[in-house]
Steps between C-alpha positions, in 0.01 A plus 500: 500500500329837458436717800125459487533124523755538785258727693218254453709205625626714786142575605407131473812355654295211665375377164620155398471603137857628500827328576741619765730625225218710347417635835864584568534682176176692573632598840824614354330710231279666759793555725672696217199725440564868593190513719277242681202722574263280300551204740309465819677421836311166495645391161854607618459294816377193302816519289720526807311203652554308170868572497544404864318169438759408238781530755340417832236270642246749617268417794132453408273753661222386724170555323213539742 
């Protein structure tokens, strides 16, 4: 996987177009990048939420 594809998957972590393995590889590639300035805080938080959901049952937020 090239870094451009990894960044795209990272930014679209909620997409069902990619497998968990592809998402994991993308996260790993991004993690190994020397800087992360091109990623927003929102996209970083979405990835953290995705990783947590793999390990834990997260509570659903009340939508009002």
